[in-house]
DOTIBA-330711 format. One line per field, with one value per residue (C-alpha): x, y, z; residue number from 0. Coordinates in steps of 0.02 Angstrom, whole numbers, plus 50000, padded with zeros to 5 digits. Example, Ala and Ser with C-alpha at 12.3 -4.5 7.8 and 13.67 -1.06 7.14 Angstrom:
// DOTIBA-330711
X	c(50615	50684)
Y	c(49775	49947)
Z	c(50390	50357)
n	c(0	1)
***
This chain:
// DOTIBA-330711
X	c(55706	55585	55515	55473	55358	55193	55033	54927	54772	54793	54826	54665	54565	54618	54595	54417	54379	54458	54354	54192	54224	54181	54319	54306	54429	54359	54263	54401	54372	54300	54439	54568	54488	54500	54686	54717	54633	54749	54901	54839	54829	55005	55066	55135	55143	55052	54983	54854	54893	54779	54698	54670	54808	54905	55090	55149	55327	55434	55577	55749	55924	55967	55849	55945	55927	55745	55648	55462	55335	55173	55004	54838	54672	54560	54471	54375	54196	54074	53975	53799	53807	53622	53447	53341	53155	53113	53201	53357	53529	53668	53843	54028	54175	54294	54463	54500	54397	54293	54104	54105	54149	54018	53870	53770	53863	53766	53801	53765	53729	53798	53700	53736	53593	53690	53563	53627	53521	53545	53539	53612	53716	53635	53654	53510	53453	53454	53312	53334	53145	53127	53282	53330	53504	53524	53570	53731	53765	53744	53905	54002	54024	53986	53863	53764	53745	53619	53580	53417	53373	53293	53160	52982	53040	53001	53025	53148	53046	53041	53230	53250	53143	53262	53401	53499	53596	53719	53893	53841	53971	53930	54019	54025	53997	54156	54069	54209	54241	54384	54405	54477	54607	54683	54603	54523	54396	54336	54326	54446	54588	54684	54754	54675	54773	54932	54876	54843	55018	55097	54993	55041	55226	55204	55115	55254	55388	55300	55255	55433	55515	55622	55757	55732	55902	55838	55676	55540	55387	55231	55117	54935	54878	54698	54698	54807	54666	54651	54839	54877	54936	55096	55125	55085	55129	55319	55441	55613	55705	55650	55787	55698	55518	55443	55266	55153	55020	54954	55044	54934	54910	54883	54959	55132	55153	55278	55183	55208	55034	55084	55232	55304	55321	55452	55411	55562	55466	55291	55215	55314	55481	55607	55613	55776	55894	55989	55837	55751	55906	55910	55731	55777	55919	55801	55684	55829	55887	55711	55681	55524	55455	55468	55471	55512	55390	55362	55194	55151	54984	55014	55067	55078	55112	55295	55257	55158	55296	55427	55317	55293	55481	55540	55723	55702	55739	55581	55534	55369	55325	55170	55049	54969	54804	54697	54569	54634	54506	54370	54313	54485	54570	54728	54798	54845	55018	55056	54998	55104	55256	55237	55216	55374	55473	55410	55458	55631	55649	55599	55719	55865	56010	55975	56031	56160	56313	56327	56206	56204	56060	56168	56324	56472	56638	56706	56547	56536	56408	56259	56288	56204	56194	56257	56196	56133	55948	55892)
Y	c(54265	54127	54117	54303	54288	54377	54300	54220	54236	54425	54436	54340	54440	54610	54550	54495	54666	54757	54658	54706	54892	54949	55055	55080	55212	55381	55314	55259	55361	55216	55093	55228	55250	55062	55059	55215	55129	54979	55094	55179	55010	54971	55142	55182	55365	55415	55564	55586	55669	55804	55673	55554	55424	55362	55397	55301	55283	55167	55255	55182	55192	55296	55412	55412	55337	55296	55152	55128	54988	55024	54943	55013	55021	55060	54925	54904	54965	55058	55220	55264	55329	55345	55330	55237	55267	55093	55126	55025	55107	55117	55104	55124	55036	55113	55038	54915	54756	54653	54668	54478	54476	54607	54505	54440	54543	54607	54790	54942	55114	55252	55413	55593	55588	55451	55323	55151	55057	54875	54801	54678	54703	54607	54593	54675	54504	54410	54285	54125	54100	54260	54272	54088	54072	54261	54254	54165	54258	54438	54538	54560	54746	54878	54960	54797	54794	54877	54885	54813	54915	54824	54955	54988	55083	55065	55241	55385	55482	55339	55320	55508	55506	55378	55506	55407	55518	55501	55487	55389	55261	55076	54958	54774	54643	54544	54375	54326	54146	54089	53901	53781	53720	53894	53955	54127	54171	54349	54498	54640	54533	54648	54734	54714	54552	54653	54781	54640	54569	54737	54761	54585	54627	54791	54706	54577	54711	54808	54656	54588	54760	54723	54845	54951	54996	55141	55237	55155	55239	55131	55197	55153	55230	55259	55272	55132	55052	55208	55227	55368	55262	55318	55467	55597	55515	55500	55629	55660	55570	55396	55294	55128	55067	54893	54886	54745	54681	54523	54393	54318	54130	54078	53968	54027	54123	54075	54139	54041	53990	53959	54076	54241	54297	54427	54521	54549	54657	54722	54826	54979	54889	54796	54822	54868	54720	54753	54781	54628	54521	54582	54520	54354	54336	54370	54234	54114	54161	54138	53980	54062	53980	54101	54115	54247	54305	54431	54516	54587	54673	54740	54895	54940	55085	55071	55124	55278	55328	55322	55410	55553	55584	55501	55448	55283	55100	54994	54812	54717	54582	54480	54366	54232	54274	54171	54258	54433	54572	54439	54325	54304	54170	54166	54053	54094	54016	54144	54289	54230	54209	54386	54456	54364	54438	54614	54598	54539	54680	54818	54750	54719	54832	54955	54922	55061	55038	55223	55363	55433	55410	55415	55328	55442	55393	55331	55259	55076	54974	54907	54753	54612	54435	54331	54162	54056	54026	53856)
Z	c(55916	55864	56041	56041	55892	55859	55926	55791	55901	55905	55718	55681	55807	55741	55561	55599	55675	55529	55405	55493	55468	55290	55213	55025	54966	55015	55166	55284	55443	55544	55505	55541	55713	55743	55703	55807	55954	55932	55927	56087	56173	56116	56176	56003	55953	55794	55702	55564	55400	55331	55220	55365	55344	55496	55524	55677	55739	55843	55930	55896	55967	55814	55724	55559	55434	55460	55388	55358	55345	55252	55218	55159	55250	55102	55004	54844	54838	54728	54713	54659	54480	54438	54511	54384	54356	54423	54589	54547	54555	54429	54502	54463	54546	54671	54632	54494	54508	54390	54381	54378	54564	54607	54546	54693	54824	54973	55002	55110	55035	55147	55123	55175	55302	55395	55339	55290	55164	55120	54946	54821	54663	54519	54331	54238	54178	54342	54327	54229	54231	54131	54023	54005	53923	53912	54096	54044	53881	53940	53949	54110	54138	54268	54150	54152	54342	54457	54642	54704	54858	55005	55038	54979	54826	54642	54577	54572	54700	54826	54816	54836	54993	55069	55054	54924	54805	54662	54738	54893	54944	54925	55045	54995	55130	55168	55199	55316	55372	55484	55468	55597	55471	55458	55298	55300	55166	55145	55031	55074	55141	55025	55124	55294	55316	55287	55418	55542	55510	55549	55707	55761	55741	55836	55980	55995	55992	56129	56236	56231	56242	56090	56040	55884	55811	55705	55712	55609	55536	55523	55387	55358	55195	55138	54948	54879	54780	54672	54648	54771	54918	55003	54887	55020	55185	55181	55245	55173	55314	55261	55177	55149	55148	55151	55082	55143	55023	54943	54839	54705	54695	54514	54378	54326	54489	54623	54776	54937	54998	55179	55201	55142	54962	54918	54759	54649	54525	54491	54351	54408	54391	54500	54688	54772	54758	54919	55030	54958	54988	55168	55190	55110	55235	55380	55316	55312	55487	55556	55453	55385	55229	55083	54895	54765	54633	54494	54470	54299	54336	54510	54603	54787	54906	54856	54677	54728	54851	54714	54587	54710	54701	54862	54856	54948	54928	54922	54942	54943	55071	55028	55117	55009	54925	54809	54694	54730	54709	54711	54851	54925	55031	55133	55271	55450	55425	55292	55403	55549	55435	55368	55544	55602	55457	55492	55675	55625	55498	55619	55751	55631	55591	55449	55273	55286	55396	55435	55470	55294	55174	55019	54954	54922	54842	55009	55084	55125	55030	55130	55234	55139	55201	55056	55115	54973	54965	55025)
n	c(0	1	2	3	4	5	6	7	8	9	10	11	12	13	14	15	16	17	18	19	20	21	22	23	24	25	26	27	28	29	30	31	32	33	34	35	36	37	38	39	40	41	42	43	44	45	46	47	48	49	50	51	52	53	54	55	56	57	58	59	60	61	62	63	64	65	66	67	68	69	70	71	72	73	74	75	76	77	78	79	80	81	82	83	84	85	86	87	88	89	90	91	92	93	94	95	96	97	98	99	100	101	102	103	104	105	106	107	108	109	110	111	112	113	114	115	116	117	118	119	120	121	122	123	124	125	126	127	128	129	130	131	132	133	134	135	136	137	138	139	140	141	142	143	144	145	146	147	148	149	150	151	152	153	154	155	156	157	158	159	160	161	162	163	164	165	166	167	168	169	170	171	172	173	174	175	176	177	178	179	180	181	182	183	184	185	186	187	188	189	190	191	192	193	194	195	196	197	198	199	200	201	202	203	204	205	206	207	208	209	210	211	212	213	214	215	216	217	218	219	220	221	222	223	224	225	226	227	228	229	230	231	232	233	234	235	236	237	238	239	240	241	242	243	244	245	246	247	248	249	250	251	252	253	254	255	256	257	258	259	260	261	262	263	264	265	266	267	268	269	270	271	272	273	274	275	276	277	278	279	280	281	282	283	284	285	286	287	288	289	290	291	292	293	294	295	296	297	298	299	300	301	302	303	304	305	306	307	308	309	310	311	312	313	314	315	316	317	318	319	320	321	322	323	324	325	326	327	328	329	330	331	332	333	334	335	336	337	338	339	340	341	342	343	344	345	346	347	348	349	350	351	352	353	354	355	356	357	358	359	360	361	362	363	364	365	366	367	368	369	370	371	372	373)
***
């Protein structure tokens, strides 16, 4: 199984292409098209939901019970909130991220007339030559930021003539850098790195014609950053879902910087013990480096799926991420490890021994590998 592993070169290539396509929540059509094109190349069937998310599927020997793997295509961003008399723009965030990480970002304003206008997000007191120490003492908040537009404009009317309106989407440049030592620095690795890991696993499965024991849905959601996520994309025939997202590297966290992190709990509560233990066993079988962690201020597609009333078991597989929702960094070893685990999961026997989605009085309990963790 180790020889039939995903290709790191492909994972990095598709990740680079994903990062170059702006996709703040609410403006995801272009990145959806990119992923659909990849699925077409891989000859994987898919359909689009009414809202524009992707529901792909891998046919299995059995079509019940079904499992799912999910990641989100949308990223953080911003929106024009006001056009100021001096031609600067007020803005509000899309998704939850600190104004501290927006300062200095290069951006593109996407207007209804299909015009794209460049600019920079700056604090209102941006010049040390003018404001001296006030540059350092001013508050960090979205209300204290503005967009400097890179056009000949210094009034409301001149901005209006450009076609810029309140509610226009603001896409933040990723500033992507792939380093020779394996580190990848970029905004929006959350969760485009997770999407690349899934596509890497799918390509390996198709290239090597690996057997899929039970049909597997592959879900690419478009509104996770605003809490909606997988709430609308699941169907009632899914028994278990593995969400793929970032694991945060920070003091007092146990995230594995060069391998897989399995989340035992996030802010929505514990993940399914049996499904998580199955993933742990797969890591051990593959000799994939992994760790376990608990995230206190975190939620994923799994939480939105459960909150929507889906009766499913959920787990969270994470790639390593430093400075999440800021200028982020991961490592190619972590991405390859996650992709290996996803390939193994999609080609493994389902958690249930039989074809039922529920446990009755006489049903056998799921097969769980009880090997001790190394």
